[in-house]
C-alpha positions in Angstrom: -75.1 -103.2 169.3 -72.8 -105.8 168.4 -69.2 -106.2 169.7 -67.6 -104.3 166.7 -70.3 -101.3 167.5 -72.9 -102.2 164.9 -76.4 -102.0 165.4 -78.7 -104.8 165.9 -81.3 -105.1 163.3 -85.2 -106.4 164.4 -86.6 -107.9 161.5 -90.2 -108.1 160.8 -92.4 -110.7 161.4 -93.7 -110.2 157.8 -90.4 -111.4 156.4 -90.7 -114.7 157.7 -94.4 -115.1 156.4 -94.0 -113.4 153.1 -90.5 -114.0 152.1 -89.1 -117.1 153.8 -92.3 -119.5 153.9 -93.2 -118.8 150.1 -89.5 -118.4 148.7 -88.4 -122.1 150.7 -91.8 -123.7 149.1 -90.8 -122.1 145.7 -87.3 -123.2 145.8 -88.4 -126.6 147.0 -91.5 -127.0 143.6 -88.6 -125.7 141.1 -86.1 -128.6 142.0 -89.2 -130.5 142.2 -90.4 -130.2 138.6 -87.1 -129.8 137.3 -86.2 -133.4 139.0 -89.6 -134.9 137.1 -88.6 -132.9 133.7 -85.1 -134.2 133.6 -86.0 -137.4 134.3 -88.8 -137.7 131.3 -86.3 -135.4 128.8 -83.3 -138.5 129.6 -83.8 -141.7 127.8 -83.0 -144.9 130.2 -79.1 -145.7 128.6 -77.9 -143.2 126.7 -75.1 -146.0 125.4 -77.7 -147.7 123.8 -78.3 -150.3 126.7 -75.7 -153.1 125.0 -74.2 -154.8 127.6 -70.9 -155.2 126.9 -69.0 -158.1 129.3 -65.5 -157.2 127.8 -65.8 -153.3 129.0 -67.4 -154.6 132.1 -64.0 -156.6 132.7 -62.1 -154.0 132.3 -63.8 -152.1 134.8 -63.4 -154.9 137.2 -59.5 -155.1 136.3 -59.1 -151.6 137.3 -60.8 -151.9 140.6 -58.7 -155.0 141.7 -55.7 -152.9 140.6 -56.5 -150.4 143.3 -57.8 -152.9 146.1 -54.2 -154.7 145.3 -52.4 -151.3 146.1 -54.1 -150.8 149.1 -53.9 -154.1 150.6 -50.8 -155.6 149.2 -49.2 -155.4 152.7 -51.3 -158.3 154.0 -50.4 -160.8 151.2 -47.2 -162.9 151.2 -44.3 -161.9 149.1 -45.3 -164.9 146.3 -49.1 -164.0 146.5 -48.1 -160.4 145.7 -45.8 -161.4 143.0 -48.5 -163.6 141.2 -51.3 -160.9 141.4 -48.8 -158.0 140.3 -47.7 -160.3 137.0 -51.2 -160.5 136.2 -51.9 -157.4 135.7 -48.4 -155.9 134.3 -46.4 -159.3 133.0 -45.0 -158.1 129.3 -47.2 -159.5 126.4 -50.0 -161.4 128.9 -50.7 -158.7 131.6 -54.0 -157.4 131.4 -52.7 -153.6 131.0 -50.6 -153.9 128.3 -53.3 -155.2 126.0 -55.6 -152.8 124.4 -59.0 -151.5 125.8 -62.6 -152.5 124.7 -64.1 -149.6 126.6 -64.0 -146.7 124.0 -63.2 -142.9 125.2 -65.9 -140.5 125.8 -64.5 -138.8 122.4 -65.4 -142.0 120.3 -68.9 -142.7 122.1 -70.0 -139.3 121.2 -68.7 -139.9 117.4 -70.3 -143.1 117.3 -73.2 -141.8 119.5 -74.5 -138.7 119.0 -77.3 -139.4 121.7 -74.8 -139.6 124.3 -74.9 -135.6 123.1 -78.1 -134.9 122.9 -78.8 -136.8 126.3 -76.0 -134.4 127.8 -78.0 -131.1 126.0 -81.0 -132.1 127.4 -79.7 -133.0 131.0 -78.0 -129.3 131.1 -81.1 -127.1 129.2 -83.3 -129.2 131.6 -81.5 -128.1 135.1 -80.5 -124.5 133.4 -83.7 -123.1 132.0 -85.9 -124.1 135.6 -83.2 -122.4 137.6 -82.7 -119.4 135.4 -86.6 -118.8 135.7 -86.2 -119.4 139.3 -83.4 -116.7 139.6 -85.5 -114.1 138.0 -88.5 -115.1 139.8 -86.7 -114.6 143.4 -85.0 -111.2 142.0 -88.3 -109.9 141.0 -90.4 -110.7 144.0 -87.9 -111.6 146.9 -85.1 -109.0 146.4 -83.9 -106.7 149.2 -85.0 -108.6 152.0 -82.9 -109.5 155.2 -83.8 -112.7 156.0 -82.0 -113.6 159.2 -78.4 -113.8 160.8 -76.1 -116.4 161.1 -75.2 -117.2 165.1 -71.3 -117.1 164.7 -68.7 -114.2 163.5 -67.5 -114.0 160.2 -64.8 -112.1 158.7 -65.8 -109.4 156.0 -64.8 -111.7 153.0 -68.2 -113.6 152.9 -70.3 -110.2 152.9 -70.4 -110.9 148.4 -71.7 -114.2 149.7 -74.2 -113.7 152.4 -75.5 -110.4 151.2 -76.9 -110.5 147.6 -78.9 -108.0 146.6 -78.1 -105.5 149.8 -75.3 -103.2 148.9 -74.9 -101.7 152.2 -71.4 -101.7 153.8 -72.4 -100.8 157.2 -74.2 -103.9 157.6 -72.9 -106.4 160.0 -71.4 -109.5 157.5 -73.7 -112.2 159.4 -76.9 -110.8 158.1 -77.5 -112.7 154.9 -80.4 -111.8 152.2 -83.2 -113.7 150.4 -81.0 -113.9 146.8 -77.8 -115.4 149.4 -80.5 -117.6 150.9 -81.6 -118.6 147.5 -78.2 -119.7 146.4 -77.6 -121.6 149.6 -80.7 -123.7 149.6 -80.7 -124.5 146.0 -77.4 -126.2 146.4 -77.8 -127.2 149.7 -81.3 -129.5 149.4 -79.3 -132.0 147.2 -78.9 -134.3 149.8 -82.7 -134.2 150.7 -83.2 -134.9 146.8 -80.7 -138.0 147.0 -82.2 -139.5 149.9 -85.5 -139.8 147.6 -84.4 -140.2 144.1 -81.4 -141.9 144.7 -78.9 -142.2 141.9 -81.2 -140.3 139.6 -80.9 -137.0 141.5 -80.3 -133.9 139.3 -77.0 -132.1 140.7 -76.1 -128.6 139.8 -72.5 -129.5 141.1 -72.3 -132.3 138.8 -73.2 -131.0 135.9 -70.8 -127.9 136.5 -68.1 -130.7 137.2 -69.6 -131.8 133.4 -69.2 -128.2 132.0 -65.6 -127.7 133.3 -63.9 -131.1 132.0 -65.5 -130.6 128.6 -62.3 -128.7 128.0 -60.0 -130.8 129.7 -57.1 -133.0 128.4 -57.3 -136.1 128.7 -61.2 -136.2 130.1 -63.9 -137.0 128.3 -67.1 -135.1 128.2 -68.4 -136.8 130.7 -65.8 -136.4 133.0 -64.0 -139.9 132.4 -60.9 -140.3 131.6 -59.3 -142.3 128.9 -59.1 -146.2 128.8 -55.7 -146.3 127.3 -54.3 -143.6 129.7 -55.8 -145.0 132.5 -54.5 -148.5 132.1 -50.8 -147.0 131.5 -51.3 -145.1 134.6 -52.1 -148.2 136.7 -49.4 -150.0 135.0 -46.7 -147.6 136.3 -48.2 -147.4 139.6 -48.1 -150.9 140.0 -44.2 -151.1 138.6 -43.6 -148.4 141.1 -45.3 -149.7 144.1 -43.0 -150.2 147.3 -44.2 -153.7 148.8 -43.9 -154.2 152.5 -45.1 -157.3 154.0 -47.2 -155.8 157.2 -47.5 -159.0 158.6 -43.9 -159.4 159.6 -43.5 -160.5 163.4 -47.2 -160.8 164.1 -46.5 -163.8 166.0 -44.6 -162.2 168.0 -46.4 -159.3 168.5 -49.7 -161.6 169.2 -47.8 -163.4 172.0 -46.7 -160.1 173.4 -50.8 -158.6 173.6 -51.7 -162.0 175.0 -48.7 -162.0 177.5 -50.2 -158.7 178.8 -53.5 -159.2 178.4 -52.9 -162.5 180.8 -50.1 -160.3 183.2 -53.1 -158.1 184.3 -55.4 -160.7 185.6 -54.3 -162.0 188.9 -53.1 -165.8 189.2 -54.5 -168.3 191.0 -52.5 -169.2 194.3 -53.2 -172.3 196.6 -53.6 -171.4 200.0 -50.7 -171.7 202.2 -51.0 -174.1 205.0 -49.9 -172.9 208.5 -47.1 -175.0 210.6 -48.3 -177.2 213.1 -46.6 -177.2 216.6 -45.1 -180.3 217.7 -46.1 -181.3 221.0 -43.1 -181.7 223.1 
C-alpha cells in the first residue's frame, strides 16, 4: 500500500505490448506524416520571395539598439552619446524615420497568400491531430499505462488521468489519453533536431491563433514596426547610462597585487657570521 493508504496497482504486461508500444509508434508516425504534409502544402516563401534591403536594415537597427541597451556600460561617455544620437537624434535618428517594413495587417491586405499559407499550416496540423485524437480515444481509451515515481498534488489528476473517472486512484498513475497528449507536445524537441526550423510546433500554432485577436500584434505574432520603433526610441531616451569600467585600473592592480602576494617571495640566503680569531 502507498503512504496515503491507497492500493498499489499491478499493471498487466499486455498493456505494454498492446497499448504503450502501438500508441507510441502511432503518435510518432502521425507527427511524421503531418510534418511532411505541412511542408508540401506550404509555399517556400509566403511573402513573395522578394528581398527588401530596407526592411532588412530596419531589423538590424532593432537588433543593434537592443545590443546597445545591454552593453552600454562598457562604452565611454562619448561613444555612448554618438550611438544614442544615431538612433534617437531629432529628424535624423533612425527611430524617427518612418519604417519601410509593413505591418502584418498590411501584408495580409497586399498579399493574400500569407493568410492562405496560415490556413494551410493550421489545417495541416489540426486535421491529423483531430484524427489521431479520435483514433486514440476509440482504441486506447481507459487504460492505465504507468506511474510517476514521485508524489503529486491532487490538482494533477485532471491532466494525468483523462479517460478514467476513478477518484480513489492514486494521482501518480497516468492514462493512455494523458500519455498521448504529453507525448504529442514532448516530441517537438526530437523533431526540431531532425527538421530544424521547418518543424511544425503545436504551441507555436496556439500562440499564432491567440495573437490574431491581440491588439498591436499581427496575425503572425509580430509587432507593428512603427510602434516597435517608438518603443525602442522611448527606451533609449529613458536609458540610465553608467560606465561599468570606472576604476578598473585600480581593481586590476588590486587583483594583481593579491595574486602576487599569495606567492612566496624569493629571498637571498643569509650568510652565517664568521667568528674572528683572537
